[in-house]
Rosetta silent file (secondary structure, phi, psi, omega in degrees, C-alpha in Angstrom):
SEQUENCE: MIGVKKLIVQVNGRDLALTNLNKLYWPDDGLHKRDLINYYTGMAPYLLPHLRDRPFTLVRYPEGIAGEFFYQKECPEHAPDWVQRIPVSVDGGDKRINFVLCNDLPTLVWLANLGCVEVHTWASRIGNLENPDFAVFDLDPAPPATFQDALEVALLIRGVLAEFGLMGCPKTSGATGFHINVPLKPVYSFEQVRLAVQYVARLLVRVYPQRCTVERAVSKRQGKVYIDYLQNGRAKTMAFVYSLRPRPGAPVSTPVTWQEVENGLDPVSFNIRSVPKRVALLGDLYAPLREESSQELDAILKLC
SCORE:     score description
SCORE:     0.000 S_00000001
   1 L     0.000  -20.742 -177.036   96.815   91.846  107.143 S_00000001
   2 L   -60.693  128.016  177.464  100.282   93.179  106.393 S_00000001
   3 L    87.285   -8.813 -179.818  100.327   96.973  106.724 S_00000001
   4 L   -71.308  121.150 -178.622   96.819   97.159  108.208 S_00000001
   5 L   -91.476  -31.353 -176.672   96.829   99.775  110.998 S_00000001
   6 E  -146.203  138.469  179.187   93.166   99.453  112.009 S_00000001
   7 E  -130.774  120.702  178.747   90.546   96.842  111.563 S_00000001
   8 E   -88.821  121.994  179.327   86.895   97.478  112.433 S_00000001
   9 E  -127.278  162.498  176.017   85.152   94.385  113.728 S_00000001
  10 E  -115.947  125.433 -179.102   81.843   93.680  115.385 S_00000001
  11 E  -120.957  110.672 -178.172   81.904   91.563  118.560 S_00000001
  12 L    49.857   42.467  177.643   78.507   90.574  119.913 S_00000001
  13 L    85.243   -1.254  178.951   76.967   93.626  118.366 S_00000001
  14 E  -104.274  133.163  176.763   79.643   96.035  119.522 S_00000001
  15 E   -81.782  128.282  179.878   81.877   97.872  117.052 S_00000001
  16 E  -128.718  136.417  175.023   85.561   97.618  117.907 S_00000001
  17 E  -100.430  108.916  178.048   88.588   99.154  116.219 S_00000001
  18 E   -91.548  129.640 -172.261   91.502   96.735  116.484 S_00000001
  19 E  -119.630  150.408  172.658   94.857   98.465  115.948 S_00000001
  20 L    48.278   48.707 -175.361   98.428   97.458  115.089 S_00000001
  21 L   -65.574  -23.513 -178.164   97.567   93.775  114.872 S_00000001
  22 L   -92.964    6.907  178.202  100.923   92.910  113.298 S_00000001
  23 L   -67.658  133.219  178.355  102.960   94.492  116.087 S_00000001
  24 E   -70.706  125.691  179.643  105.375   91.933  117.594 S_00000001
  25 E  -106.134  -36.920  172.683  104.423   91.295  121.202 S_00000001
  26 E  -119.188   85.685 -171.830  106.681   88.295  121.934 S_00000001
  27 H   -55.360  -40.677 -176.964  109.590   89.050  119.581 S_00000001
  28 H   -70.538  -15.145 -174.886  111.532   85.857  120.288 S_00000001
  29 H  -113.365   -0.211 -179.666  108.498   83.727  119.527 S_00000001
  30 L    66.940   26.099 -178.963  107.109   85.546  116.490 S_00000001
  31 E  -101.003  134.395 -173.103  103.869   86.268  118.276 S_00000001
  32 E  -107.478  177.031  177.094  101.924   89.390  117.430 S_00000001
  33 H   -61.367  -33.643  178.215   99.210   91.493  118.972 S_00000001
  34 H   -63.638  -29.631  178.249   96.648   89.578  116.942 S_00000001
  35 H   -70.614  -36.735  176.319   97.801   86.398  118.689 S_00000001
  36 H   -60.787  -49.427 -178.725   97.192   88.074  122.062 S_00000001
  37 H   -64.500  -43.353 -179.112   93.643   89.076  120.978 S_00000001
  38 H   -63.791  -37.886 -179.927   92.926   85.669  119.448 S_00000001
  39 H   -61.819  -51.562 -177.723   94.032   83.886  122.606 S_00000001
  40 H   -68.922  -30.518  174.840   91.706   85.828  124.909 S_00000001
  41 H   -63.936  -46.315 -179.824   88.867   85.632  122.394 S_00000001
  42 H   -68.288  -31.926 -177.277   89.176   81.864  122.242 S_00000001
  43 H   -88.107   -2.989 -175.123   89.524   81.493  125.995 S_00000001
  44 H   -53.443  -40.248  179.871   86.584   83.780  126.797 S_00000001
  45 H   -61.411  -28.895  179.727   84.074   80.967  127.586 S_00000001
  46 H   -90.652  -35.258 -172.999   86.417   79.736  130.329 S_00000001
  47 H   -81.435  -43.603 -173.287   87.857   83.068  131.462 S_00000001
  48 H   -59.325  -37.591  176.738   84.827   85.360  131.625 S_00000001
  49 H   -60.926  -28.394  177.727   83.023   83.402  134.397 S_00000001
  50 H   -77.350  -31.885 -177.845   86.114   83.936  136.559 S_00000001
  51 H   -80.253  -21.811 -170.606   86.319   87.652  135.743 S_00000001
  52 L   -47.797  123.866  173.051   82.625   88.347  136.307 S_00000001
  53 L    63.823   18.039  175.573   82.017   91.309  138.615 S_00000001
  54 L  -102.610  129.929  174.787   85.624   91.579  139.753 S_00000001
  55 E   -54.735  131.590 -171.930   87.351   94.997  139.573 S_00000001
  56 E  -109.627  126.560  173.698   89.944   94.703  136.798 S_00000001
  57 E   -97.135  124.609 -178.880   93.381   96.315  136.859 S_00000001
  58 E   -80.352  128.295  172.774   94.815   96.992  133.402 S_00000001
  59 E  -117.744  102.886 -165.103   98.438   95.923  132.931 S_00000001
  60 E  -106.210  134.725  177.234   99.323   97.378  129.551 S_00000001
  61 L  -122.523   75.702 -173.253  102.215   96.587  127.207 S_00000001
  62 L   -62.567  -23.776 -179.899  101.583   98.952  124.268 S_00000001
  63 L  -110.551   16.825 -176.625  104.866   98.034  122.560 S_00000001
  64 L    89.813  177.771 -171.457  104.906   94.346  123.437 S_00000001
  65 L   -70.719  -16.193  178.924  106.674   92.586  126.287 S_00000001
  66 L   -84.962   -9.423 -178.855  110.069   94.054  125.392 S_00000001
  67 L   -97.499 -175.355  178.669  108.763   97.614  125.822 S_00000001
  68 L   -72.114  153.580  178.147  107.683   99.606  128.818 S_00000001
  69 L  -133.926  164.156  178.001  104.521   98.630  130.645 S_00000001
  70 E  -152.204  153.809  175.693  102.254  100.323  133.165 S_00000001
  71 E   -93.500  141.214 -179.725   99.403   99.546  135.564 S_00000001
  72 E  -137.804  109.630  179.015   96.129  101.430  135.123 S_00000001
  73 L   -85.696  -41.119 -178.588   93.363  101.139  137.679 S_00000001
  74 L   -72.001  133.090  177.182   91.194  103.956  136.391 S_00000001
  75 L   -62.656  131.445 -178.589   89.120  103.074  133.320 S_00000001
  76 L   -57.019  142.549 -178.084   90.544  105.058  130.372 S_00000001
  77 L   -61.249  -30.586 -177.996   88.534  108.149  129.441 S_00000001
  78 L   -83.365    6.859 -179.100   88.308  106.993  125.838 S_00000001
  79 L   -62.591  144.036  175.052   86.645  103.699  126.803 S_00000001
  80 L   -57.498  151.908 -177.715   83.426  102.954  124.923 S_00000001
  81 L   -60.634  -28.404 -175.309   80.217  103.811  126.778 S_00000001
  82 L   -79.971   -6.214  175.181   79.274  100.132  126.954 S_00000001
  83 L   -72.969  122.283 -178.035   82.318   99.219  129.059 S_00000001
  84 E   -72.433  140.956  177.943   81.063   98.624  132.581 S_00000001
  85 E  -130.517  155.010  175.083   82.712  100.570  135.379 S_00000001
  86 E  -138.520  124.038  179.207   82.446  100.455  139.152 S_00000001
  87 E   -77.789  124.535 -176.621   83.596  103.291  141.471 S_00000001
  88 E  -133.885  136.481  170.055   85.667  101.878  144.334 S_00000001
  89 L   -85.059  117.135 -177.859   87.630  103.483  147.148 S_00000001
  90 L   -76.711  -39.306 -174.020   90.960  101.661  147.220 S_00000001
  91 L  -104.644    8.146  178.992   92.278  103.067  150.495 S_00000001
  92 L    88.029   -2.149  179.827   88.968  103.509  152.324 S_00000001
  93 L   -87.093 -165.951 -177.578   88.918  107.261  151.721 S_00000001
  94 L   -81.151  -24.578 -178.270   86.531  109.463  149.735 S_00000001
  95 L   -70.484  131.699 -178.599   88.467  109.261  146.468 S_00000001
  96 L  -119.286  144.443  178.254   87.055  106.653  144.179 S_00000001
  97 E  -110.584  133.999  177.910   88.567  104.931  141.161 S_00000001
  98 E   -85.669   94.651  178.095   86.368  103.784  138.285 S_00000001
  99 E   -78.496  149.865  171.779   87.511  100.189  137.759 S_00000001
 100 E   -77.751  143.322  168.210   86.620   98.241  134.642 S_00000001
 101 E  -110.984  120.355 -177.870   84.353   95.219  134.993 S_00000001
 102 L   -99.978   85.747 -174.708   85.161   92.652  132.309 S_00000001
 103 L  -107.073    0.561 -177.849   81.850   90.811  132.113 S_00000001
 104 L  -150.724  166.615 -176.758   81.539   90.204  128.369 S_00000001
 105 H   -63.742  -42.153  179.019   83.514   89.328  125.236 S_00000001
 106 H   -58.520  -38.342  178.849   83.546   92.842  123.693 S_00000001
 107 H   -67.444  -42.431  179.185   85.172   94.221  126.864 S_00000001
 108 H   -61.792  -42.601  177.944   87.723   91.427  126.947 S_00000001
 109 H   -66.083  -40.821  176.862   88.656   92.043  123.313 S_00000001
 110 H   -58.765  -45.864 -179.461   88.832   95.800  123.934 S_00000001
 111 H   -63.278  -41.843  177.799   91.193   95.230  126.872 S_00000001
 112 H   -62.344  -39.188  179.429   93.414   92.928  124.759 S_00000001
 113 H   -66.349  -23.970  176.432   93.548   95.577  122.048 S_00000001
 114 L   -76.928   -4.376 -178.372   94.816   98.021  124.674 S_00000001
 115 L    89.642   22.961  176.941   97.787   95.702  125.141 S_00000001
 116 E   -77.685   91.048  179.021   96.615   94.074  128.372 S_00000001
 117 E   -68.055  -43.754 -175.857   98.856   91.023  128.254 S_00000001
 118 E   -99.775  155.473  174.662   98.060   90.020  131.826 S_00000001
 119 E  -109.449  117.458  179.625   94.765   89.588  133.590 S_00000001
 120 E  -126.020  124.149  178.693   94.682   91.112  137.082 S_00000001
 121 E  -137.334  167.627  173.618   91.540   91.219  139.205 S_00000001
 122 L   -70.427  163.487  174.667   90.459   91.527  142.823 S_00000001
 123 L   -90.787   13.684  179.072   89.789   88.433  144.937 S_00000001
 124 L  -138.169  164.345 -178.106   86.260   89.709  145.583 S_00000001
 125 L  -119.322  161.086  178.157   83.240   90.620  143.511 S_00000001
 126 L   -61.488  142.889 -172.062   80.808   93.538  143.525 S_00000001
 127 L   100.580  -31.659  177.014   78.158   92.886  146.146 S_00000001
 128 L  -142.325   47.330 -175.062   80.837   91.464  148.474 S_00000001
 129 L   -61.637  -27.855 -177.755   83.823   93.688  147.692 S_00000001
 130 L   -88.646    0.545 -175.635   85.042   93.582  151.273 S_00000001
 131 L  -130.154   99.287 -178.666   84.819   89.763  151.430 S_00000001
 132 L   -62.298  150.639  176.506   87.118   87.780  149.149 S_00000001
 133 L  -107.285   14.508  166.415   85.798   84.514  147.742 S_00000001
 134 E  -158.442  152.843  174.399   89.211   82.896  147.620 S_00000001
 135 E  -104.443  154.079 -174.754   92.488   82.893  149.555 S_00000001
 136 E  -120.942  128.393  165.183   95.890   82.920  147.899 S_00000001
 137 E  -109.288  112.316 -179.093   99.080   81.003  148.615 S_00000001
 138 E  -104.917  112.804 -173.754  101.754   82.500  146.368 S_00000001
 139 E  -104.908  124.334 -177.055  104.883   80.319  146.292 S_00000001
 140 E  -128.092  105.882  179.390  108.110   81.860  145.002 S_00000001
 141 E   -74.935  130.157  177.573  111.272   79.688  145.005 S_00000001
 142 L   -98.406  120.688 -177.255  114.465   81.623  145.694 S_00000001
 143 L   -50.519  141.488   10.521  117.501   80.127  143.887 S_00000001
 144 L   -84.249    8.566  171.471  118.981   77.647  144.242 S_00000001
 145 L   -60.540  148.415 -173.563  115.441   76.480  145.161 S_00000001
 146 L  -119.790  177.772  174.785  113.590   75.462  142.020 S_00000001
 147 H   -58.952  -37.241  178.674  110.090   75.207  140.637 S_00000001
 148 H   -63.426  -35.700  175.900  110.081   71.576  141.767 S_00000001
 149 H   -63.032  -39.693  178.045  110.724   72.772  145.338 S_00000001
 150 H   -62.808  -37.627  177.053  107.685   75.029  145.026 S_00000001
 151 H   -63.514  -40.862  179.570  105.615   72.021  143.964 S_00000001
 152 H   -66.042  -38.038  175.034  106.748   70.084  147.021 S_00000001
 153 H   -67.215  -36.880  177.139  105.775   72.960  149.279 S_00000001
 154 H   -58.019  -41.224  178.932  102.420   73.139  147.489 S_00000001
 155 H   -66.344  -36.268  175.767  101.819   69.507  148.430 S_00000001
 156 H   -63.076  -42.942  179.847  102.653   70.298  152.051 S_00000001
 157 H   -64.193  -40.788  177.253  100.122   73.132  151.987 S_00000001
 158 H   -56.603  -41.962  179.726   97.532   70.773  150.507 S_00000001
 159 H   -63.088  -42.308 -179.644   98.091   68.457  153.474 S_00000001
 160 H   -66.899  -44.274  178.387   97.625   71.215  156.041 S_00000001
 161 H   -57.798  -41.510  179.656   94.494   72.483  154.299 S_00000001
 162 H   -60.720  -35.819  178.374   93.036   68.967  154.323 S_00000001
 163 H   -61.139  -25.803  179.098   93.500   68.826  158.099 S_00000001
 164 L  -102.923   12.597  176.778   91.123   71.788  158.300 S_00000001
 165 L    72.964   25.772 -176.741   88.689   70.309  155.773 S_00000001
 166 L  -112.492  147.787  178.515   89.733   72.717  153.028 S_00000001
 167 L  -116.550  135.767  177.067   90.450   72.127  149.340 S_00000001
 168 L  -113.796  151.817  179.752   92.819   74.279  147.284 S_00000001
 169 E  -106.211  115.579 -178.658   93.006   74.753  143.535 S_00000001
 170 E   -85.897  147.833  172.320   96.591   74.616  142.170 S_00000001
 171 E  -155.160  154.732  172.280   97.881   76.499  139.128 S_00000001
 172 E   -72.140  154.788  176.325  101.151   77.546  137.615 S_00000001
 173 L   -84.334  -17.620 -173.628  101.945   81.228  137.909 S_00000001
 174 L    89.136   -0.994  177.224  103.177   81.404  134.356 S_00000001
 175 L  -130.561 -132.162 -176.517  106.561   82.419  135.691 S_00000001
 176 L   -93.917   -8.347 -174.676  108.873   80.686  138.210 S_00000001
 177 L  -102.570 -167.987 -176.402  106.330   80.375  141.006 S_00000001
 178 E  -147.591  146.328 -176.981  103.203   78.468  141.864 S_00000001
 179 E  -123.539  143.892  166.438   99.777   79.423  143.202 S_00000001
 180 E  -125.538  120.027  175.739   97.142   77.707  145.307 S_00000001
 181 E  -107.634  131.470 -175.852   93.788   79.475  145.489 S_00000001
 182 E  -107.901  110.662  179.774   91.345   78.299  148.150 S_00000001
 183 E   -61.972  139.309 -176.958   87.653   78.897  147.349 S_00000001
 184 L  -134.711  151.495  164.976   85.801   80.527  150.249 S_00000001
 185 L   -65.827  129.252 -175.543   82.355   81.518  151.381 S_00000001
 186 L   -78.202   68.784 -179.432   82.546   85.348  150.971 S_00000001
 187 L  -125.966   -3.921 -177.213   81.944   86.177  154.633 S_00000001
 188 L  -103.402  150.102  175.647   85.485   86.954  155.839 S_00000001
 189 L   -75.690  163.632  175.667   87.368   90.231  155.685 S_00000001
 190 H   -59.320  -37.786  179.505   90.614   90.513  153.739 S_00000001
 191 H   -63.696  -43.270  178.865   92.405   90.787  157.093 S_00000001
 192 H   -61.863  -43.638  178.910   90.864   87.533  158.314 S_00000001
 193 H   -63.074  -44.034  178.604   91.853   85.719  155.116 S_00000001
 194 H   -59.915  -43.873  179.527   95.383   87.061  155.357 S_00000001
 195 H   -60.898  -38.566 -179.996   95.636   85.912  158.966 S_00000001
 196 H   -67.038  -44.298  178.521   94.487   82.409  158.059 S_00000001
 197 H   -66.739  -39.498  177.925   97.009   82.071  155.207 S_00000001
 198 H   -62.171  -38.599  178.393   99.727   83.542  157.412 S_00000001
 199 H   -60.399  -47.652 -179.798   98.968   80.933  160.080 S_00000001
 200 H   -61.114  -46.049 -177.226   99.382   78.086  157.600 S_00000001
 201 H   -60.145  -46.371 -178.344  102.549   79.627  156.155 S_00000001
 202 H   -70.938  -30.118  174.088  104.202   80.112  159.552 S_00000001
 203 H   -61.490  -43.887  179.996  103.201   76.633  160.628 S_00000001
 204 H   -67.556  -35.472  178.786  105.053   75.196  157.638 S_00000001
 205 H   -64.848  -37.964  179.812  108.089   77.375  158.366 S_00000001
 206 H   -66.683  -39.804 -175.837  108.211   76.023  161.916 S_00000001
 207 H   -82.821  -34.029 -176.654  108.004   72.404  160.745 S_00000001
 208 L  -126.433   63.204 -173.831  110.139   72.753  157.579 S_00000001
 209 L   -64.681  -21.278  179.593  112.499   75.713  158.283 S_00000001
 210 L   -86.033   -8.354 -174.942  115.000   74.550  155.637 S_00000001
 211 L  -114.079  -31.112 -173.675  112.361   74.472  152.888 S_00000001
 212 E  -122.909  157.432  176.615  109.983   77.343  153.553 S_00000001
 213 E  -153.634  154.419  171.078  110.209   80.976  154.541 S_00000001
 214 L  -121.170   16.451  178.685  108.036   84.022  155.097 S_00000001
 215 L   -66.746  126.378 -179.848  110.985   86.420  155.088 S_00000001
 216 L   -76.476  -29.632 -179.335  110.165   89.463  152.998 S_00000001
 217 L   -72.902  122.170 -175.815  113.799   90.334  152.411 S_00000001
 218 H   -58.418  -35.262 -177.341  114.942   88.545  149.238 S_00000001
 219 H   -65.417  -19.447 -177.720  118.480   88.142  150.645 S_00000001
 220 H   -98.887    3.646 -177.627  117.090   85.995  153.512 S_00000001
 221 L  -101.066   -2.429 -169.376  115.132   83.599  151.256 S_00000001
 222 L   -48.530  125.896  175.995  118.073   81.967  149.500 S_00000001
 223 L    78.843    5.526 -178.481  117.403   78.313  148.721 S_00000001
 224 L  -122.676  166.605  176.012  113.885   78.361  150.168 S_00000001
 225 E   -98.833  119.407  179.992  110.353   78.735  148.919 S_00000001
 226 E   -81.503  123.962  175.723  108.814   82.023  149.971 S_00000001
 227 E   -98.139  101.768 -173.575  105.148   81.703  150.991 S_00000001
 228 E   -89.850   99.157  178.028  103.713   85.133  150.295 S_00000001
 229 H   -85.803  -13.224 -178.376  100.572   85.512  152.430 S_00000001
 230 H   -70.530  -10.822  175.350  100.547   89.271  151.894 S_00000001
 231 H   -65.934  -12.869 -179.110   98.881   88.802  148.513 S_00000001
 232 L   -90.453   63.518 -179.088   95.695   88.438  150.528 S_00000001
 233 L  -125.848  154.835  177.809   95.099   92.171  150.824 S_00000001
 234 L   -60.621  131.457  178.351   92.283   94.467  149.741 S_00000001
 235 L    71.801    2.782  174.778   92.844   95.635  146.139 S_00000001
 236 L   -71.925  139.872  176.798   95.876   93.302  145.800 S_00000001
 237 L  -135.869  155.793  175.500   96.075   91.685  142.391 S_00000001
 238 L  -151.632  174.289 -178.084   98.287   89.119  140.719 S_00000001
 239 E   -56.931  118.468 -174.671   98.242   87.102  137.496 S_00000001
 240 L   -86.519  175.448 -177.723   94.812   85.498  137.468 S_00000001
 241 L   -60.695  137.274 -179.421   93.799   82.151  136.045 S_00000001
 242 L    69.293   13.023  178.386   94.426   81.739  132.281 S_00000001
 243 L   -74.789  133.349  166.380   96.413   85.006  132.247 S_00000001
 244 E   -67.805  158.283  178.977   99.179   85.280  129.668 S_00000001
 245 L  -125.559  146.507 -177.153  102.531   86.391  131.033 S_00000001
 246 L   -83.520   62.947 -179.398  105.049   88.836  129.494 S_00000001
 247 L  -134.054  156.520  177.551  107.818   86.268  129.299 S_00000001
 248 L   -54.601  140.461 -178.674  109.496   84.391  126.422 S_00000001
 249 L    91.612   -8.972 -177.948  107.350   81.544  125.187 S_00000001
 250 L    51.043   56.017 -179.331  104.114   83.366  126.091 S_00000001
 251 E   -67.694  161.277 -177.811  103.411   81.208  129.157 S_00000001
 252 E  -126.742  137.541  172.345   99.973   81.050  130.744 S_00000001
 253 L   -71.451  107.828 -164.317   98.970   80.841  134.418 S_00000001
 254 L  -120.740  131.368  173.818   97.309   77.466  134.135 S_00000001
 255 E   -64.217  140.350  178.469   95.151   75.281  136.414 S_00000001
 256 L  -132.202  167.430  175.079   96.608   71.839  137.019 S_00000001
 257 L   -90.792  158.798  175.922   95.543   68.732  138.898 S_00000001
 258 H   -65.435  -29.885  176.330   97.101   67.618  142.156 S_00000001
 259 H   -64.504  -39.495  176.458   98.162   64.432  140.414 S_00000001
 260 H   -64.083  -37.650  177.233  100.126   66.525  137.922 S_00000001
 261 H   -62.650  -43.426  179.156  101.735   68.360  140.835 S_00000001
 262 H   -63.608  -36.477 -178.069  102.722   65.029  142.374 S_00000001
 263 H   -81.008  -15.468 -177.620  104.181   63.778  139.069 S_00000001
 264 L    97.949  141.731 -175.749  106.105   66.988  138.396 S_00000001
 265 L  -126.130  152.451  168.590  105.379   69.790  135.951 S_00000001
 266 L  -112.972  102.236 -174.181  107.223   71.744  133.296 S_00000001
 267 H   -60.110  -23.230  179.911  105.700   75.256  133.527 S_00000001
 268 H   -66.299  -22.868 -176.527  107.034   76.119  130.063 S_00000001
 269 H   -74.196  -12.061  179.614  104.658   73.591  128.544 S_00000001
 270 L  -100.390  101.220 -171.845  101.650   75.709  129.484 S_00000001
 271 E  -145.205 -177.213 -174.130  101.600   78.514  126.918 S_00000001
 272 L   -57.981  -26.780 -179.503   99.544   80.462  124.413 S_00000001
 273 L   -90.021  -37.389 -172.837   99.505   77.555  121.968 S_00000001
 274 H   -88.459  -31.562 -172.932   98.984   74.598  124.293 S_00000001
 275 H   -65.023  -44.036  178.451   96.525   75.913  126.899 S_00000001
 276 H   -56.929  -39.787  178.414   93.512   76.378  124.602 S_00000001
 277 H   -67.222  -39.605  179.515   93.900   72.757  123.458 S_00000001
 278 H   -62.464  -46.399 -178.104   94.356   71.594  127.042 S_00000001
 279 H   -67.415  -37.917  176.308   91.237   73.374  128.247 S_00000001
 280 H   -60.937  -30.619 -178.106   89.180   72.116  125.312 S_00000001
 281 H   -84.967  -45.935 -172.256   90.196   68.597  126.348 S_00000001
 282 H   -98.761  -14.913 -174.186   90.042   68.820  130.184 S_00000001
 283 L    79.815 -169.721 -177.747   87.578   71.636  130.684 S_00000001
 284 L   -87.548  100.119  178.694   87.981   74.318  133.349 S_00000001
 285 L   -66.333  -12.078 -179.968   89.935   72.730  136.205 S_00000001
 286 L   -99.638   17.689  179.709   89.344   75.946  138.138 S_00000001
 287 H   -53.277  -37.940 -179.967   85.569   75.594  138.106 S_00000001
 288 H   -59.121  -22.793 -177.475   85.486   75.373  141.958 S_00000001
 289 H   -83.273  -19.962  178.189   86.837   78.908  142.062 S_00000001
 290 H  -101.343   -5.964  177.241   84.040   80.403  139.994 S_00000001
 291 L   -97.028  152.988 -179.322   81.238   78.501  141.693 S_00000001
 292 L   -62.859  128.983 -176.170   79.800   79.517  145.040 S_00000001
 293 L  -106.684  150.732  176.059   81.825   77.894  147.788 S_00000001
 294 L  -108.511    8.562 -175.775   80.831   76.807  151.265 S_00000001
 295 L   -71.814  136.788 -177.138   84.396   76.529  152.593 S_00000001
 296 L  -121.835  156.738 -178.920   85.006   78.327  155.871 S_00000001
 297 L  -107.485    7.864 -171.810   88.092   79.478  157.759 S_00000001
 298 H   -56.044  -42.302 -177.276   86.677   79.393  161.266 S_00000001
 299 H   -61.995  -38.095  178.956   88.820   76.431  162.410 S_00000001
 300 H   -74.824  -42.026 -176.877   92.027   78.165  161.381 S_00000001
 301 H   -63.180  -26.996  177.386   90.994   81.575  162.656 S_00000001
 302 L   -66.476  -21.047 -178.459   90.405   80.156  166.140 S_00000001
 303 L   -96.056  -10.194 -176.061   94.149   79.360  166.227 S_00000001
 304 L   -78.580    0.000    0.000   95.358   82.746  164.989 S_00000001
């Protein structure tokens, strides 16, 4: 492979030109572009059901994580004809952006070859683009608050959700934070979902003002866990389940069990090498998020 600039492969009947496979993507870890492609290829059986029919935002690192990166919503003009696209108005106006739909392995490999380290998608699918099928609690500990503090707040959120008969799916962010995604029946607007998450977040701030905050100003969050309910917006994206992250160690945003949250987690342990083995052993802990949900927000929305 040394010195090979381009490798033509066939993936499920599609011809793909893989380029610069030996380029270092995680320099400190000796991980190359081929490792990025191999990871997503191996994880495809678990990842693709989550990506199905969701508009995909490309987050590209053409020179690896130490180089410049950029977001790309419009499908590249040079994309193969077989890459599915969907025209979507992001701001509600007449202008439409042709988003990629990553519904098959060839598209996933093609995206990885473009240097898409991270996986970013909408919280809704075509057919119900205006109605998300999950809500997001994005927990970000502000130093000296720690990842463990974020886990403790996650458990508090689990308790509040249970009071409303709701179940949330926890996962590491792959960075310093923590995520809880709540599967939903896709009947609510993005605004309604945001209001429901905001209600829970502000409730926790009232009860635990020394531990939680919804302050947007970073300077006002010191020592607290920021509960970001604003991630529940139309066209908002964040690192999705099983997404690699552009950080040393090649961490992965990984589903975990609530028992693991209770026992304490080391987010560094979930990475490009360990996660495929973990998923092969435990299966997809985020299955509730890809299956049709009957969970409703009516009880919370009545209080908003």
